[in-house]
C-alpha positions as CSV (number, residue, x, y, z in Angstrom):
1,M,44.7,41.5,-5.3
2,P,46.2,45.2,-5.5
3,T,48.8,45.7,-8.1
4,T,51.8,48.0,-7.9
5,V,52.6,49.1,-11.6
6,Q,55.6,48.7,-12.4
7,I,56.1,49.6,-15.5
8,A,59.0,52.4,-16.6
9,L,56.8,55.1,-16.8
10,I,54.4,54.9,-13.7
11,A,58.0,53.7,-11.7
12,A,59.2,56.9,-12.4
13,V,56.0,58.7,-11.2
14,G,56.2,56.8,-8.0
15,A,59.8,58.1,-7.8
16,A,58.5,61.8,-8.8
17,A,55.8,61.5,-6.6
18,S,57.9,60.8,-3.2
19,A,59.5,64.1,-3.9
20,A,56.1,65.9,-4.7
21,F,53.9,65.2,-1.9
22,A,57.0,65.5,0.8
23,G,58.8,68.5,-0.9
24,P,59.0,72.2,0.4
25,T,58.7,73.2,-3.1
26,P,56.0,73.4,-5.9
27,Q,56.1,70.3,-8.0
28,F,54.6,68.8,-11.1
29,Y,54.7,65.1,-12.4
30,N,53.1,63.2,-15.0
31,L,50.7,60.3,-14.8
32,G,51.5,59.3,-18.3
33,E,48.4,58.3,-20.8
34,G,44.9,57.5,-19.4
35,A,45.6,57.9,-15.5
36,G,43.1,61.0,-14.4
37,G,42.7,61.9,-10.5
38,T,39.3,62.5,-9.7
39,S,39.6,62.8,-5.8
40,I,42.3,63.7,-3.3
41,S,42.3,62.6,0.5
42,D,43.7,65.5,3.2
43,N,46.9,63.8,3.3
44,G,47.3,63.6,0.0
45,V,46.2,60.4,-1.7
46,V,45.1,60.6,-5.3
47,A,42.4,58.1,-6.1
48,G,41.1,57.7,-9.9
49,I,40.6,55.6,-12.5
50,H,43.2,54.2,-15.1
51,D,41.7,53.9,-18.9
52,G,44.5,52.1,-20.2
53,F,44.1,49.0,-17.2
54,G,40.5,49.8,-17.1
55,Q,40.8,49.9,-13.1
56,Y,40.5,52.1,-10.3
57,F,43.9,53.2,-8.9
58,Y,45.5,54.9,-6.0
59,L,48.7,57.1,-5.9
60,T,51.1,57.6,-2.5
61,A,54.2,59.4,-2.2
62,A,55.9,56.3,-1.0
63,G,54.3,53.5,-2.8
64,G,53.7,55.0,-6.6
65,L,50.7,54.1,-8.8
66,T,48.7,51.0,-7.6
67,L,45.6,49.1,-9.4
68,I,42.7,47.8,-7.1
69,G,40.5,46.9,-9.6
70,G,37.1,47.9,-9.9
71,V,35.6,48.6,-13.4
72,H,35.9,51.1,-15.7
73,P,32.8,53.6,-16.1
74,N,33.0,53.5,-20.0
75,Q,32.7,49.9,-19.7
76,G,28.6,50.4,-19.1
77,Y,29.2,50.5,-15.3
78,G,28.9,53.7,-14.4
79,G,30.6,55.7,-11.3
80,Q,34.1,57.5,-10.2
81,A,36.6,57.4,-7.8
82,S,35.8,58.9,-4.4
83,I,38.9,58.8,-1.6
84,S,37.7,59.5,2.1
85,N,39.9,62.1,4.1
86,D,42.3,59.9,5.3
87,G,42.8,58.4,2.0
88,M,42.3,54.7,3.2
89,R,38.6,53.9,1.4
90,I,37.4,54.3,-2.0
91,A,34.5,54.4,-3.6
92,G,33.5,53.5,-6.6
93,T,32.1,50.3,-8.9
94,N,33.0,46.6,-8.8
95,I,31.8,43.6,-10.2
96,N,29.6,41.2,-7.8
97,A,30.5,37.8,-8.7
98,D,27.4,36.3,-8.0
99,T,25.4,38.6,-10.3
100,N,28.2,39.4,-13.0
101,L,26.9,42.9,-12.7
102,G,28.4,46.3,-11.4
103,E,27.4,47.6,-7.7
104,A,28.5,50.5,-5.8
105,A,31.4,49.4,-3.5
106,I,34.0,50.3,-1.0
107,Y,37.6,49.8,-1.8
108,D,39.2,49.3,2.0
109,R,43.5,50.1,1.5
110,N,43.8,48.1,5.1
111,T,42.5,45.0,3.7
112,G,43.5,45.4,-0.2
113,S,39.4,44.5,-1.0
114,W,36.3,45.5,-2.3
115,T,32.8,45.4,-0.4
116,N,29.8,45.3,-3.2
117,L,26.8,47.4,-1.7
118,G,24.1,46.4,-3.6
119,G,21.1,48.0,-4.9
120,I,17.8,48.9,-5.0
121,G,16.0,46.1,-6.7
122,G,16.5,46.3,-10.4
123,S,19.3,46.0,-12.7
124,I,20.3,47.6,-16.3
125,D,22.5,46.1,-19.0
126,A,25.3,45.7,-16.6
127,S,24.8,47.9,-13.9
128,T,22.7,47.1,-10.6
129,S,24.2,50.4,-9.3
130,S,26.9,52.5,-9.0
131,G,29.1,54.3,-6.6
132,W,29.8,58.2,-7.6
133,G,31.0,59.5,-4.0
134,I,32.0,58.7,-0.4
135,S,31.9,61.2,2.9
136,G,35.2,62.7,4.1
137,D,34.5,60.2,6.7
138,G,34.4,57.3,4.8
139,N,31.3,56.2,6.5
140,H,28.6,57.1,3.4
141,V,28.6,56.0,-0.3
142,V,26.4,57.9,-2.8
143,G,25.7,57.2,-5.9
144,L,23.0,56.0,-8.4
145,G,20.8,52.7,-8.1
146,W,18.2,51.0,-10.6
147,L,14.7,50.1,-9.7
148,P,12.8,47.4,-10.7
149,N,11.0,49.4,-13.4
150,G,14.0,50.4,-15.3
151,Q,14.1,54.0,-13.4
152,A,17.3,55.6,-11.7
153,H,17.3,56.6,-8.6
154,A,20.0,58.5,-6.1
155,I,21.2,56.6,-3.5
156,R,23.0,56.7,-0.4
157,W,24.7,53.6,1.6
158,N,26.2,53.7,5.4
159,Q,26.6,50.5,7.7
160,N,23.6,51.1,10.0
161,D,21.1,52.1,7.1
162,G,22.1,49.7,4.7
163,M,21.1,51.1,0.8
164,V,18.5,53.5,0.7
165,D,17.1,54.7,-2.4
166,M,16.5,58.6,-1.8
167,G,13.9,59.2,-4.6
168,S,12.8,61.4,-7.0
169,T,11.0,64.6,-6.6
170,S,9.7,64.5,-10.0
171,P,7.5,61.1,-10.7
172,G,8.9,59.1,-13.3
173,Q,12.2,61.2,-13.3
174,A,15.6,60.0,-12.7
175,S,18.3,60.9,-9.7
176,R,21.5,61.0,-9.1
177,A,24.2,61.5,-5.9
178,N,27.7,62.7,-6.8
179,A,29.3,63.7,-3.8
180,A,28.8,64.2,0.2
181,N,30.4,65.8,2.8
182,G,32.3,64.9,5.7
183,D,29.5,63.2,7.9
184,G,27.1,62.4,5.0
185,S,24.5,64.7,6.2
186,V,25.1,67.1,2.7
187,I,24.7,65.3,-0.6
188,G,24.6,66.8,-3.9
189,G,24.0,65.7,-7.6
190,W,20.8,65.8,-9.9
191,Q,17.1,65.8,-10.6
192,D,16.0,65.4,-14.0
193,N,12.4,67.3,-13.9
194,D,10.8,69.0,-16.6
195,L,13.5,71.8,-17.0
196,G,15.6,69.2,-17.5
197,R,18.7,67.9,-15.5
198,V,18.8,70.3,-13.0
199,G,21.6,70.7,-9.4
200,A,20.1,69.4,-6.3
201,V,21.4,68.7,-2.8
202,W,19.7,66.7,0.0
203,V,20.7,68.4,3.4
204,N,19.6,65.8,6.1
205,G,17.9,63.9,3.7
206,V,15.5,66.6,2.1
207,Q,16.2,67.7,-1.3
208,R,16.6,71.0,-2.7
209,I,16.4,72.2,-6.6
210,L,19.5,74.7,-7.0
211,T,18.5,77.8,-8.5
212,D,20.0,81.5,-8.9
213,G,18.7,84.7,-7.2
214,D,16.3,85.0,-10.4
215,G,15.0,81.7,-10.1
216,N,17.0,79.7,-13.0
217,P,18.2,76.1,-12.4
218,V,21.5,75.4,-12.2
219,S,22.6,71.7,-13.1
220,E,24.4,69.2,-11.6
221,A,26.3,69.8,-8.2
222,L,29.6,68.0,-8.4
223,S,31.8,68.7,-5.3
224,I,30.8,70.0,-1.7
225,S,33.1,71.4,1.2
226,D,33.8,69.1,3.9
227,D,31.3,71.2,6.8
228,G,28.6,70.7,4.0
229,Q,28.1,74.8,3.8
230,W,29.8,75.0,-0.2
231,V,28.5,73.1,-3.5
232,T,30.1,73.8,-6.6
233,G,29.0,72.2,-10.0
234,V,27.9,72.6,-13.9
235,T,26.2,75.5,-15.7
236,Y,25.6,75.8,-19.3
237,G,25.4,78.7,-21.6
238,I,27.7,81.0,-18.9
239,P,31.5,80.8,-18.9
240,Q,31.2,80.7,-15.2
241,T,30.0,78.1,-12.5
242,Y,28.3,78.6,-9.0
243,R,29.0,78.5,-5.3
244,Y,26.1,77.5,-3.6
245,N,25.9,78.4,0.4
246,T,23.6,75.5,1.9
247,F,23.6,77.3,5.1
248,T,21.7,80.3,4.0
249,D,20.0,78.8,1.0
250,T,21.5,81.4,-1.1
251,M,24.1,81.1,-4.6
252,E,26.2,83.0,-6.4
253,Y,28.2,83.2,-9.8
254,I,32.0,83.2,-9.9
255,D,34.3,85.3,-12.2
256,P,33.5,84.2,-15.6
257,V,36.5,82.7,-17.9
258,D,37.8,84.4,-20.9
259,G,37.9,82.4,-24.0
260,G,35.0,84.0,-26.7
261,F,33.0,80.8,-26.1
262,F,29.8,80.5,-28.4
263,F,28.2,78.5,-25.8
264,P,29.8,77.3,-22.7
265,T,29.8,74.2,-20.4
266,A,31.2,75.4,-17.2
267,L,32.2,72.5,-14.5
268,G,33.1,73.5,-11.0
269,A,34.9,70.2,-10.6
270,A,36.0,70.7,-6.7
271,I,36.1,73.4,-4.1
272,S,37.8,73.6,-1.0
273,D,36.9,73.2,2.5
274,D,36.6,76.7,3.5
275,G,34.7,77.1,0.1
276,R,37.2,79.8,-0.8
277,T,38.7,78.1,-4.3
278,I,37.0,76.2,-6.7
279,I,38.9,74.1,-9.9
280,G,37.3,73.3,-12.8
281,S,37.0,73.5,-16.5
282,V,34.8,75.6,-19.4
283,R,34.7,74.4,-22.7
284,D,32.5,74.9,-26.1
285,F,31.1,72.1,-28.2
286,G,33.8,69.3,-28.8
287,P,35.8,67.2,-26.7
288,P,36.3,68.6,-23.4
289,I,40.2,68.2,-23.5
290,F,39.9,71.0,-25.6
291,G,38.6,73.0,-22.9
292,T,40.5,75.9,-20.7
293,G,41.1,75.1,-16.9
294,F,40.8,77.5,-14.1
295,I,41.0,78.4,-10.4
296,W,38.8,80.8,-8.6
297,R,39.9,82.2,-5.4
298,E,37.1,84.1,-3.4
299,G,38.3,88.2,-3.6
300,L,41.4,87.5,-5.9
301,G,39.3,86.2,-8.9
302,V,40.0,83.4,-12.0
303,M,42.8,82.6,-13.8
304,S,43.8,80.0,-16.2
305,I,44.9,76.9,-13.7
306,A,48.3,76.9,-16.2
307,D,49.0,80.1,-15.4
308,F,48.5,79.7,-11.7
309,F,50.6,77.1,-11.8
310,N,53.4,79.0,-13.5
311,Y,53.0,82.2,-11.0
312,S,53.2,79.4,-8.2
313,G,56.8,78.4,-9.8
314,V,55.6,75.1,-10.8
315,D,57.8,73.6,-13.3
316,I,55.5,72.0,-16.0
317,D,55.9,70.3,-18.9
318,P,55.9,72.9,-22.0
319,G,52.9,72.4,-24.0
320,M,50.9,71.2,-22.0
321,I,47.3,72.0,-21.9
322,F,45.6,71.8,-18.3
323,S,42.3,71.7,-19.6
324,M,40.6,69.3,-17.6
325,P,41.4,69.6,-13.5
326,F,39.0,67.3,-11.6
327,A,40.2,66.9,-8.2
328,M,41.8,69.1,-5.4
329,S,42.4,68.5,-1.8
330,G,41.1,70.3,1.2
331,D,43.3,72.7,1.7
332,G,43.6,73.6,-2.0
333,L,47.0,72.6,-2.1
334,T,47.1,69.4,-4.2
335,F,45.6,68.6,-7.6
336,S,45.0,66.7,-10.1
337,G,43.5,66.0,-13.6
338,L,43.6,65.1,-17.3
339,A,46.1,67.4,-19.8
340,L,46.8,67.6,-23.4
341,S,50.5,66.7,-23.6
342,S,52.8,68.6,-26.4
343,D,52.5,65.5,-28.5
344,F,48.7,65.2,-28.4
345,Q,48.2,62.6,-25.9
346,V,46.1,62.4,-23.1
347,V,48.0,62.1,-19.6
348,G,47.1,62.3,-16.1
349,W,49.0,64.5,-13.8
350,V,49.3,66.0,-10.3
351,V,50.5,69.2,-8.6
352,T,51.3,70.1,-5.3
353,I,52.4,73.6,-3.7
354,P,53.7,73.9,-0.5
355,A,51.4,76.8,0.6
356,P,49.3,79.7,-1.6
357,S,51.7,81.6,-3.6
358,S,52.0,85.2,-3.4
359,A,53.1,85.2,-6.9
360,A,50.0,83.5,-8.1
361,A,47.7,86.0,-5.7
362,L,49.3,89.0,-7.5
363,G,48.6,87.3,-10.6
364,L,45.2,86.9,-9.9
365,A,44.4,90.2,-8.4
366,G,46.2,91.4,-11.7
367,L,44.0,89.4,-14.2
368,V,40.7,90.3,-12.4
369,G,41.9,94.2,-12.2
370,L,42.5,94.1,-16.0
371,R,39.2,92.7,-16.6
372,R,37.9,95.5,-14.1
373,R,39.2,98.0,-16.5
374,R,37.6,96.6,-19.7
């Protein structure tokens, strides 16, 4: 049974959310310790995993934060919360009561229940499979499954085909699917090969390894635009992530994030439906909570996401470091993730802005101009 959390902190969050999601002005609210949103629907429903309760949750303007069960990935199960465009279906990982193992699963808000989706024949430790992404239409779930020989492969599921092993293009090597577009025709994730863990997309079931214009592989794909054209993900050694165009099979690096990094990891965590906005983080060695959260807008450049919120008129908590933006709505107006508070607690947050801010745009343009003059 889902549980609407009524403790004082989360109840206050729910009240704030009612104003934030519907209000005409930019809004920020603090979800408290351990409640990080990882996916946002088109109508502003936030889905995530609560570290404190070890469960998945969703957050709505009217109902606040509702715990829905499932199992925390750090308990050996893997997976993450991903929500459909209409906000009614959430993919993740849930325990199969018959096997006591974790499986990729879908939570349906209409029924208030999980449906376990099975696996591809094997299991390792506590896991048969894990759910990492859901298509916008809510009909396709992607993730990772275990074979009888202990190998991990990317998986996809839908009602017609059931659970499908997406295979590996490198014999004996693992793969995983992280995300899907609106109709499930484009899937992003990673493929292990002799070069390491490289980014991959599957377009209508055919895998492509992601490389830049010089033939250098990038790392895993994390987010895909609803129409399947645009993909972003992870790079190592440079303070900038990539944007890949599946229609033209071309890749570009977005503007670098300033920070004096030694050997940075850049994560493009979410991309808007038009492909023109990417959020994410860049960090050096050490805990990711000490990284730099950023936003990039095509034609305007990159800036810290905290500066973007300030330029947009969001009244954020003083001293909060927005180091880990995870999720963004398709229209690029609602954001969620984790931050380090002024008292050094890791807290979840949601920010909504009613429309792209001209002040924020000017701020981005100003920073780009400054960088070009250096």
